[in-house]
C-alpha positions, 0 to 999 in steps of 0.5 A: 423694340426690334427684339420684340418684333422678332418675338412676336414674329417667331424669329427668336424666342423672347428674351428678358429684354422683351419683358421690360421687367414685367413680373408677369407671374405676379398679379396679372391683369388677365389670365386664361387659356386660348387657341392661338394660330401659329405664325408660319404653320398655320396649326392651332395650339392651346396656350396660357395667356397673361395680360399685364402692364400693356404686354400679352404673354403666352405659355405652354403651361398655366402654372407661371412662376419667376422661372417660366419663360414665355413662348412669345409677347406682343406689346399692346400698344403696337396693336391697332384693333382687337375684335370678334373674327368668327366670320373671318375664320368661320370658328365660334368664339374667335377674335383677332388682334391687329398691328399695322403689319400682321393679324393674330387669331385666337379662340376662346372657350366661350363667348364670355370669355371671347368679349372678357378678352377683347375688352381687357385687351382693348382697355390695355391698348388704350392705356399703353397707346403711344398715338398721342403724346403730351406734346402733340395735344393741341389746345386750340382755346389757348390761342385766344 
């Protein structure tokens, strides 16, 4: 987990261990160009994003193969919210992805692309969330 955090924070490039065996080059859930704000130097860079199996990867190029190495990866299970951010950034088609300690900003190419990314990432957050585990579920009816 620490290595994933370093990758998200830009402290070191992601390694194969960060991918948890996800074959990001094959049948992703969603792909497309987004403009992403840098972590430390707040410049905007256009990157190719791939969402697959609860991980959001980004690359410099749109052609992603087995030999491609992501520039970064975010495990969506660590994310709390994904929502529009035009009012925060004063930029059209902007949205944000937030964890407990950080917020990442993105800009899509259109309103439809923005909404599609928000919906896809939101679905992935719910599917991969560890907020409720089986042993934390309380069945109040079973005590009767």
